[in-house]
N, C-alpha and C positions, 0 to 999 in steps of 0.2 A: 504493500500500500504506500509506504513512505521510504524514500532513500535519500539520505544526505551524503554528498560527496565533497570532501575538502572545503567545507564551508568556513569562510573567514568574514569577520565583521569588526571594524574598528571605528572609534569615535574620537573626535578632537575635543579635548577638555582643556581649555586655555592653550598653553603651549605644549601640552602633552598629548601623545597619541595613546589611547587606551585600546588594547586588543581584547575585545569582548569575547570573540570566538576565534579559535586557532585550529584550522585544519580538522574540523569536526566531521566525522563519518558516523552515520547512524542508520540502522534499518529497523522498520516497524512493520509487522504483518497485521493484516486485518484482525481485529479483536484483541490485540496486545494490550497489556496493562503494565505501564512502566512508571516509575517515579524518577524524578531528577533531583539530585541532592548535591549540596556543596556549600561552602561558606558564602557570605555576602560578597558580591562582586565577582563571583566565579563564572558568570555567564548564563546562569539558569534562565532568567527572564528573557535575555536576548535570544537564547535558543528557542524558547517558547514563542516569542514574537515572530521568529523566522518560520517556525512550523505553522503558525497561525496566519501567515501572509500579511502580518501587520508591519513587517520590516523586510528589507531586501538585503541579502549578503553582498559583500564587496566582491567576492569571488566564490567559485564553487557552484554546485548544482543541487537543486531541491526537486526531486521527482515525487509527484503526488498522483497515484494511480497511473503511473507511466508518463505523465505530462511533466515536462521540465518547466516548473513555474517561474524560473528565473528568466525565461524568454517571453513571458506574458506581459502585456501592457497593464496599466492600472485598472482599466475597466474589466478585463478578463480575470485579473487577480481578484477583484471584488466579487465577481460572479462565482469564482471557485471557492472563495471564502464563505460566501452566503450559502452555497449549495452543499458544502462538504464539512464545515468546521463550526463547532460550538465553543463558546468561551465561558468559563466560570472564574470570577475574580474574588480576591479576599474581601474587597469592599462592596460587593454585591452589584453596584452600579445600576440600581433600580431608579426609575424616574419617580420622585416623591409625590407628585400630584396625581399619578395614575394608580388605579387599583391593582391588585395582584393579577387579575385577569387581563387588564389592559396592558400591563407590562409584558406578560407572556404573549399577548396577541401582536405586539408591535412588529416583530420580524415578519409575521404573516402579512401585515398591512404593507410593509415596505416591499415585499415580494409580489404584491398584487393578487393575493389569494382571495377567492370569492368569500364574501361576508358569512354566508351560511356555513361554508366549510371551515372558516376561521373559528366560528363559535363552537362547532363540534370538536375541533382539535384542541382548543383551549380548555374546554370542559374536561376532555380526556386527560390532558397533560396535568391539570391541577388534581384530578382524581388520583392519578398515578403517584403524585407527590404527597397525597394525604392532605390536600389543602382545599377541598371542595367548600368547606365552611368558611374559608378565608378569601374567597374569590373577590369580594367587594371591599376588602380591607386595603388601605394604603400601606406603604412600607412602614410608616411610623406607628402603625397599629399592629405590627407583627413582631414576633421575637426574632433574634438573630438567626436561629436555625430555620425558621419559617421563611425569612427573607432569602436565605441562601437557597432553599428549595424552590422558591419562586424563580430565582436566577437560573437554577438548573433547568427548570421547566422552560424558561425562555430560551436557554442555550440549546435545548434539544427539540424545540417545537418544529424546526425545519428538518428534523430527522437526519442530522449530520452523521457522517461515518467516523469522524474524529472529534473527540471532546478534550479540550485543554483546560486544566484547572490550575490556577496560580495561587498557591497558599489558600485553598478553599476553606480551611478551618481556622485560619489565622485570627479571625475576630470572634471566635465562638468559644463557649465553655466546652469542657470535655464531652459532656453528654450530647450537646447539640452537634459538636464536631464528629462524634462517632456516628450519629444519625446521617449526617451529610455524606461521610465517606461510604457508609453502607448503601446510600442511595446511588452514589456514583458507581460503586461496584456492582450494584444490581443492573445498571445500564450497561456496564461492561459485559456482564454475563449474557446480555441480550445481543451482543455482537458489536457494540460501539468500541472503537479503539480509544483507550483512556491514557492520558499523560498527565501526571500530577507533579507539580513543583512544590516541594515542601522542605522545611527545616526540621520537621518532627521525625525522628528516626522510627518511632512506632508506626506512623502513617506511611513513611517511605518503605518500611519493611513489609507492608501488606501487599505491595505490588509484586507481580510475577517476575519483574526484572528491575534492578536499580542502576541508574546511570549516575556516576559520581563525577563532578566537575571541579577543577581547580584552575584558576587563571585562564579561563576561556577554553580549556582543553578537557576532553573526556579522559579521565584517568582510571575509570573502572566501569565495567558493564557486566553486572553479576545477576544471575537468576536467584530467586528466593530459595533459601535452603529448605530441604524437605522437612515436614513437620516432625518426623521421627528422629531428625538429627543425623541421618546417614549422609555421607558425602555425595 
């Protein structure tokens, strides 16, 4: 599904050049579940932005379902992002004046989906997240865990193949965080490819594979150890 080849990305910060990504190679199959871990400044979020087509590498190639996205213009990248990729952020990024249902519906409106179909899909998405009774509540009337589940419903309403989660439990207490991770893992079990950036080793260790980054480079790519502790 995804292949990164020799991805490099640098930024100019004052008089200094910061190498955010250095010769990154990565392969993800459909339905994979990986975590990306490393210290602050290691390149985790930059890598996620490249995967999400929110940023372009300076060099290298990013293949998404066989298409080299680095050759696409901005319009085609936006279409690929809309049709294939969902995003979940630490800060939810819900629109305060809209209800839960309206926040979830927004991508469907932008995609020009028929109103009747929109209503059915939003109702189903909120039901799957256990939020049917919160459909008409605004974000400030929801708990942190509920807001993140609204954000997940919005991220998956277009039925993306790839879901990118950047510190999805960072603003949540442990109970709410566990619920959110379980929700993401349930979506993964249904075939969505899941990539989670996290500082939390407990959350990172739940993934089938952990990518470790230091100074913009991948220094580890390890499968989750078997539950029985065998090598």
